[in-house]
C-alpha positions as CSV (number, residue, x, y, z in Angstrom):
1,M,-37.1,14.6,-18.9
2,K,-35.1,12.3,-21.2
3,T,-35.2,8.7,-20.1
4,V,-32.4,6.2,-20.4
5,G,-32.1,2.4,-20.7
6,H,-30.5,0.0,-18.3
7,S,-27.5,-1.2,-20.2
8,Y,-24.0,0.4,-20.0
9,A,-22.7,1.5,-23.4
10,G,-19.6,3.5,-22.5
11,S,-17.0,2.7,-25.2
12,N,-14.1,4.0,-23.2
13,Q,-14.9,2.5,-19.9
14,S,-12.9,-0.7,-20.5
15,Q,-9.8,1.3,-21.4
16,T,-9.9,3.6,-18.3
17,E,-8.5,2.5,-14.9
18,F,-10.5,3.5,-12.0
19,N,-9.0,6.2,-9.9
20,S,-9.5,5.5,-6.2
21,N,-8.9,9.1,-5.2
22,R,-11.6,10.2,-7.5
23,L,-14.0,7.6,-6.1
24,T,-13.3,8.9,-2.6
25,A,-14.0,12.4,-3.7
26,L,-17.3,11.4,-5.2
27,K,-18.3,9.6,-2.0
28,D,-17.4,12.6,0.0
29,K,-19.5,14.8,-2.3
30,L,-22.6,12.6,-1.7
31,S,-22.0,12.3,2.0
32,S,-21.6,16.1,2.5
33,K,-25.0,16.6,0.9
34,G,-26.7,13.9,3.0
35,Q,-27.2,11.7,0.0
36,P,-27.1,7.9,0.1
37,L,-24.3,6.1,-1.7
38,M,-26.6,4.0,-3.7
39,I,-25.9,6.0,-6.9
40,L,-22.2,5.4,-6.5
41,N,-22.6,1.7,-5.7
42,L,-24.5,1.3,-9.0
43,L,-21.8,3.2,-10.8
44,E,-19.1,1.0,-9.2
45,A,-21.2,-2.1,-10.2
46,R,-21.0,-0.9,-13.9
47,Q,-24.7,0.0,-14.0
48,P,-24.4,3.8,-14.7
49,F,-27.7,4.1,-16.5
50,E,-29.6,2.5,-13.6
51,A,-27.9,5.0,-11.3
52,L,-29.0,7.8,-13.7
53,R,-32.5,6.5,-13.7
54,I,-32.7,6.6,-9.9
55,A,-31.1,10.1,-9.9
56,Q,-33.8,11.2,-12.4
57,E,-36.6,9.8,-10.3
58,G,-35.4,11.4,-7.2
59,H,-35.0,14.8,-8.9
60,S,-31.6,15.1,-7.2
61,R,-29.1,17.6,-8.8
62,V,-26.3,16.2,-6.6
63,R,-26.9,12.6,-7.9
64,L,-27.0,13.8,-11.5
65,D,-23.8,15.7,-10.9
66,V,-22.2,12.5,-9.6
67,C,-23.3,10.7,-12.7
68,L,-21.7,13.4,-14.8
69,L,-18.5,13.4,-12.9
70,W,-18.3,9.6,-13.2
71,A,-18.8,9.9,-16.9
72,C,-15.9,12.4,-17.0
73,I,-13.6,10.0,-15.1
74,Y,-14.4,7.1,-17.4
75,G,-14.7,9.1,-20.6
76,D,-18.3,8.0,-21.2
77,A,-19.7,10.6,-23.6
78,E,-23.2,9.1,-23.8
79,L,-23.6,9.2,-20.0
80,A,-22.3,12.7,-19.9
81,E,-24.7,13.9,-22.6
82,I,-27.7,12.4,-20.8
83,S,-26.7,13.6,-17.4
84,L,-26.4,17.2,-18.7
85,S,-29.6,17.0,-20.6
86,N,-31.4,16.0,-17.4
87,G,-30.0,18.8,-15.4
88,A,-26.5,18.0,-14.3
89,N,-24.3,21.1,-13.8
90,P,-21.5,21.4,-16.4
91,E,-19.5,23.1,-13.7
92,A,-20.0,20.3,-11.1
93,R,-17.1,19.6,-8.9
94,D,-16.0,16.6,-6.7
95,A,-15.2,17.0,-3.1
96,E,-11.6,17.8,-3.9
97,G,-12.6,20.7,-6.1
98,F,-12.0,19.3,-9.5
99,S,-14.6,20.3,-12.0
100,A,-16.1,18.0,-14.6
101,L,-13.8,19.5,-17.2
102,H,-10.7,18.9,-15.1
103,L,-11.7,15.2,-14.7
104,A,-12.4,14.8,-18.4
105,A,-9.1,16.4,-19.4
106,E,-7.3,14.2,-16.9
107,S,-8.9,11.0,-18.1
108,G,-8.2,11.8,-21.8
109,S,-11.7,12.0,-23.1
110,E,-11.8,14.4,-26.0
111,D,-15.5,13.8,-26.7
112,V,-16.5,14.6,-23.1
113,V,-14.3,17.7,-23.1
114,G,-16.1,18.9,-26.2
115,I,-19.5,18.3,-24.7
116,L,-18.6,20.2,-21.5
117,I,-17.2,23.2,-23.4
118,R,-20.4,23.3,-25.6
119,E,-22.5,23.3,-22.4
120,G,-20.6,26.3,-21.0
121,A,-17.7,24.9,-18.8
122,R,-15.4,27.7,-18.0
123,L,-12.0,27.9,-19.7
124,I,-10.6,31.1,-18.2
125,G,-10.9,33.0,-14.9
126,P,-11.1,31.6,-11.3
127,L,-13.5,28.8,-12.3
128,S,-11.0,27.3,-14.7
129,W,-8.9,26.3,-11.7
130,D,-9.5,23.6,-9.2
131,N,-10.5,24.8,-5.8
132,R,-6.9,24.7,-4.5
133,G,-5.7,26.8,-7.4
134,E,-3.2,24.2,-8.6
135,Y,-4.5,23.0,-12.0
136,T,-6.4,24.1,-15.0
137,P,-7.8,21.6,-17.5
138,L,-4.9,22.4,-19.9
139,M,-2.4,21.7,-17.2
140,L,-3.9,18.3,-16.5
141,A,-4.1,17.4,-20.2
142,S,-0.4,18.4,-20.5
143,K,0.6,16.5,-17.3
144,H,-1.0,13.3,-18.5
145,G,0.0,13.6,-22.1
146,F,-3.2,14.2,-24.0
147,P,-2.2,16.5,-27.0
148,D,-5.6,16.3,-28.7
149,I,-7.3,17.6,-25.6
150,A,-4.7,20.3,-25.2
151,S,-5.3,21.3,-28.8
152,V,-9.1,21.5,-28.3
153,L,-8.8,23.5,-25.1
154,I,-6.4,26.0,-26.8
155,Q,-8.6,26.4,-29.8
156,K,-11.5,27.2,-27.5
157,G,-9.5,30.0,-25.8
158,I,-8.0,28.6,-22.7
159,D,-5.0,30.5,-21.3
160,V,-1.8,28.7,-22.2
161,D,0.2,30.7,-19.7
162,A,-2.2,30.3,-16.7
163,G,-0.2,30.2,-13.6
164,L,2.5,32.5,-14.9
165,H,1.2,35.5,-13.0
166,K,1.1,33.5,-9.8
167,R,4.7,32.2,-10.4
168,K,3.3,28.7,-10.4
169,R,3.8,25.9,-12.9
170,T,2.3,26.5,-16.3
171,A,1.0,23.9,-18.8
172,L,4.5,23.9,-20.4
173,H,6.1,22.9,-17.1
174,Y,3.7,19.9,-16.9
175,A,4.2,18.9,-20.6
176,A,8.0,19.0,-20.1
177,E,7.6,16.8,-17.1
178,S,5.4,14.3,-18.9
179,G,7.8,14.1,-21.9
180,N,5.0,14.3,-24.4
181,T,6.6,16.0,-27.3
182,E,3.2,16.6,-29.1
183,C,1.9,18.5,-26.0
184,V,5.1,20.5,-25.9
185,Q,4.9,21.4,-29.6
186,I,1.3,22.4,-29.4
187,L,2.0,24.7,-26.4
188,I,5.1,26.2,-28.1
189,E,3.1,26.9,-31.3
190,A,0.3,28.4,-29.2
191,G,2.8,31.0,-27.8
192,A,3.4,29.5,-24.4
193,T,6.2,31.4,-22.5
194,I,9.3,29.4,-22.9
195,N,11.1,30.7,-19.8
196,P,8.4,31.2,-17.2
197,L,9.8,31.4,-13.7
198,L,8.3,29.6,-10.8
199,L,8.6,30.9,-7.2
200,Y,11.8,28.9,-7.1
201,S,12.9,29.9,-10.6
202,E,12.3,26.5,-12.2
203,T,11.8,26.6,-15.9
204,P,10.4,23.9,-18.2
205,L,13.9,23.2,-19.4
206,H,15.0,22.3,-15.8
207,I,12.2,19.9,-15.5
208,A,12.7,18.2,-18.9
209,V,16.4,17.7,-18.1
210,E,15.6,16.3,-14.6
211,E,13.2,13.8,-16.2
212,G,15.8,12.9,-18.9
213,H,13.5,13.9,-21.8
214,S,16.1,14.7,-24.4
215,D,13.6,15.2,-27.2
216,V,11.8,17.8,-25.1
217,V,15.1,19.4,-24.2
218,D,15.9,19.8,-27.9
219,M,12.5,21.3,-28.6
220,L,12.8,23.8,-25.8
221,L,16.3,24.8,-26.7
222,K,15.2,25.4,-30.3
223,A,12.4,27.5,-29.0
224,G,14.7,29.8,-27.0
225,A,15.0,28.2,-23.6
226,D,17.6,29.8,-21.4
227,V,20.3,27.2,-21.1
228,R,22.1,29.1,-18.3
229,A,19.1,29.8,-16.1
230,S,19.7,28.7,-12.5
231,R,17.1,27.3,-10.1
232,G,16.2,28.7,-6.7
233,H,18.5,29.4,-3.9
234,T,20.7,26.5,-4.9
235,K,21.5,28.1,-8.2
236,T,21.4,24.8,-9.9
237,T,21.7,24.9,-13.7
238,C,20.4,22.4,-16.2
239,L,23.9,21.2,-16.7
240,H,24.2,20.5,-13.0
241,I,21.0,18.5,-13.2
242,S,22.1,16.5,-16.2
243,A,25.4,15.7,-14.5
244,Q,23.6,14.5,-11.4
245,G,21.3,12.2,-13.5
246,S,24.2,11.0,-15.6
247,Y,22.4,12.1,-18.7
248,Y,25.5,12.6,-20.8
249,H,23.6,13.0,-24.0
250,I,21.6,15.8,-22.5
251,S,24.8,17.4,-21.1
252,H,26.1,17.4,-24.7
253,Q,22.9,19.0,-25.9
254,L,23.2,21.7,-23.3
255,L,26.8,22.4,-24.0
256,K,26.3,22.6,-27.7
257,A,23.5,25.2,-27.0
258,G,25.9,27.4,-25.0
259,A,25.8,26.1,-21.4
260,D,28.7,27.2,-19.3
261,P,30.7,24.2,-18.1
262,N,32.2,26.2,-15.3
263,Q,29.0,27.8,-14.0
264,E,28.8,27.4,-10.3
265,D,25.8,26.6,-8.0
266,S,25.4,28.1,-4.5
267,S,28.0,25.7,-3.2
268,N,30.5,26.8,-5.9
269,Q,30.3,23.4,-7.5
270,T,30.5,23.0,-11.2
271,A,28.8,20.3,-13.2
272,L,32.2,18.5,-13.3
273,H,32.2,18.2,-9.5
274,I,28.8,16.5,-9.7
275,A,29.6,14.3,-12.7
276,S,32.7,13.0,-10.9
277,K,30.6,12.2,-7.9
278,S,28.0,10.5,-10.1
279,Q,30.7,8.4,-11.6
280,C,29.6,9.0,-15.2
281,Y,32.6,8.7,-17.4
282,D,30.9,10.0,-20.5
283,T,29.6,13.1,-18.8
284,V,33.1,13.9,-17.3
285,Q,34.6,13.4,-20.8
286,I,32.1,15.7,-22.5
287,L,32.5,18.4,-19.9
288,L,36.3,18.3,-20.2
289,N,36.0,18.4,-24.0
290,Y,34.1,21.7,-23.5
291,K,36.9,23.1,-21.3
292,A,35.5,22.4,-17.8
293,N,38.1,23.3,-15.2
294,P,39.4,20.1,-13.6
295,N,40.8,22.1,-10.7
296,A,37.8,24.2,-9.9
297,Q,37.2,24.4,-6.1
298,D,33.8,24.5,-4.4
299,S,33.0,26.3,-1.1
300,E,34.7,23.6,0.8
301,G,37.8,23.8,-1.4
302,K,37.1,20.4,-3.0
303,T,38.0,19.8,-6.6
304,P,36.3,17.2,-8.9
305,L,39.0,14.8,-7.8
306,H,37.9,15.2,-4.2
307,T,34.2,14.7,-5.0
308,G,34.9,11.6,-7.0
309,I,36.4,9.8,-3.9
310,F,34.1,8.3,-1.3
311,K,33.5,5.0,0.5
312,G,32.6,2.3,-2.0
313,S,33.4,4.4,-5.0
314,R,34.6,2.6,-8.1
315,N,35.2,5.8,-9.9
316,F,38.7,4.8,-11.2
317,E,38.3,5.6,-14.8
318,C,36.7,9.0,-14.1
319,L,39.5,10.0,-11.8
320,K,42.1,8.8,-14.3
321,L,40.5,10.9,-17.0
322,L,40.6,13.9,-14.7
323,L,44.3,13.3,-14.0
324,E,45.1,12.9,-17.7
325,S,43.3,16.3,-18.2
326,K,45.7,18.0,-15.8
327,A,43.7,17.7,-12.6
328,N,46.1,18.5,-9.7
329,P,46.2,15.8,-7.1
330,N,47.9,18.1,-4.6
331,I,45.2,20.7,-4.2
332,P,44.0,20.7,-0.6
333,D,40.5,21.3,0.5
334,N,39.7,23.8,3.3
335,A,40.7,21.3,5.9
336,G,44.0,20.5,4.2
337,Y,43.0,17.1,2.7
338,T,44.3,16.3,-0.7
339,P,42.7,13.7,-2.9
340,L,45.5,11.3,-1.8
341,H,44.4,11.8,1.8
342,L,40.8,10.9,0.9
343,A,41.8,7.9,-1.2
344,A,43.6,6.5,1.8
345,I,40.9,7.4,4.3
346,N,38.3,5.6,2.1
347,D,40.4,2.4,1.8
348,S,41.1,2.7,-1.9
349,P,44.6,1.4,-2.6
350,Y,44.0,1.5,-6.3
351,C,43.3,5.2,-6.1
352,V,46.3,5.8,-3.9
353,K,48.6,4.0,-6.4
354,M,47.1,6.0,-9.3
355,F,47.6,9.3,-7.5
356,L,51.2,8.4,-6.8
357,K,51.8,7.8,-10.5
358,Y,50.5,11.3,-11.1
359,D,53.0,12.9,-8.6
360,A,50.7,13.1,-5.6
361,D,52.6,14.5,-2.6
362,L,52.9,12.1,0.3
363,T,54.1,14.8,2.7
364,K,51.2,17.2,2.3
365,K,49.7,17.9,5.7
366,T,46.1,18.5,6.8
367,K,45.4,21.4,9.1
368,G,45.6,18.8,11.8
369,G,49.1,18.0,10.8
370,V,48.4,14.6,9.2
371,T,50.3,13.6,6.1
372,A,48.8,11.4,3.4
373,L,51.6,8.9,4.3
374,N,50.4,8.7,7.9
375,I,47.0,7.6,6.7
376,I,48.3,5.2,4.0
377,L,50.3,3.3,6.6
378,R,47.2,2.7,8.6
379,R,44.5,2.2,6.0
380,T,46.3,1.0,2.8
381,P,49.6,-0.5,3.9
382,E,49.6,-2.7,0.7
383,V,50.9,0.2,-1.3
384,I,54.1,0.8,0.8
385,T,56.2,-1.2,-1.7
386,Q,55.1,1.2,-4.5
387,I,55.8,4.2,-2.3
388,Q,59.4,2.9,-1.7
389,E,59.8,2.5,-5.5
390,T,58.4,5.9,-6.1
391,L,60.8,7.5,-3.6
392,N,63.7,5.6,-5.0
393,S,62.8,6.7,-8.6
394,A,62.8,10.3,-7.5
395,I,66.6,10.4,-7.1
396,N,68.4,11.9,-10.1
397,F,72.2,11.9,-10.4
398,I,73.5,14.9,-12.3
399,E,77.0,14.8,-13.6
400,H,78.4,18.3,-13.2
401,D,82.0,17.5,-14.2
402,Q,82.6,15.2,-17.0
403,H,86.3,14.9,-16.0
404,Y,85.6,13.8,-12.5
405,E,87.0,10.3,-12.5
406,R,86.5,9.1,-8.9
407,D,83.8,6.6,-8.5
408,G,81.3,7.1,-5.8
409,Q,78.1,5.6,-4.5
410,I,75.2,7.1,-2.6
411,Q,72.8,5.0,-0.7
412,L,69.5,6.4,0.5
413,D,67.3,4.4,2.8
414,F,63.7,5.7,3.0
415,R,62.6,3.0,5.5
416,V,63.3,5.4,8.3
417,L,60.8,7.9,6.9
418,L,58.2,5.2,6.4
419,A,58.7,3.8,9.9
420,G,58.6,7.3,11.4
421,S,55.2,7.9,9.8
422,E,53.7,5.3,12.0
423,D,53.9,7.7,14.9
424,G,51.9,10.4,13.1
425,P,48.7,12.1,14.4
426,E,46.4,9.4,13.0
427,S,48.4,6.4,14.1
428,N,46.3,5.9,17.3
């Protein structure tokens, strides 16, 4: 039996933060086997070789395995070598079902990964997964952004598409989530499936967009990612996701790659509906530049003008941009509310004034019979003067007979109309 000294020589230990979840899993492993926690206490006290000496003297495989697992967590290649040479199992697992190779890949220790592979740690098949069937070592390396380890695992024959047959996440999904471009590139070059579908149809591109990783988005698009793929029962596209996150630069990338600006989700909303609600001027502008329909209606009949109006909104520039792009302020939703109704309901006199400048109809009624004017009188009375000016300016005198010499004067008083509106359905 190879003996060890009493000093700790792990070069990576000072660079590795201790994972409390992993500590709990090691404690549970010892407890489940009726082993005292002395070994773990020594490891916690940064005396790993003393812990290993006691494990050797007790001829305890479990204690040796715990020393190995600790070495994997902390990236201590020397401790891993000695633990294995004295009988530790290269397939040892903690109480959560993570193998030594999982832990080494997760901690970023390339040296320990190499040692474990040399000693026979499984790279394919059921034993390459944790006990819950969620992760392979390659997935963990990709998730935590360790391209060198990913490269070693791939060179040694690990399945780059593990998880695909189960419609679970693959390593490429995790690399896209982490945003590590080196991991993404390594996986693409290794032949990873670019458009693998999860149970809910989520591709790596969906994930990269959601995380705002524009470099990864670019790499995936160049590798052939489906820019129009929709996700799950919501039918959310990457363009919807980028609009939600106000990632206007990613929206531009997607549109240049062929994304449909008018593709609808399960609620019949386009990316423009979402961009308007998110109040991202740049995204709204880019979508309109790519011919997004400013009058598209969702399942509730709402247009992007509707979705851009809500309590506390300061979406004035986006709404103005939509209006300048021929958005119709008089389209009612399924309940009969126009954007002008909503602007008044949400106490936004600025929006009311803006809509009036773009010919919003004061007399449009909801299905309950309420006009926009009814609501304005109650909620934004400060715009009444502008309404009077608008009504007055709507009068056009047309001279039908140039030889008609009699002078005449017509006076129209709209105050009666305004006063009468106070008795409307919403005046109570």
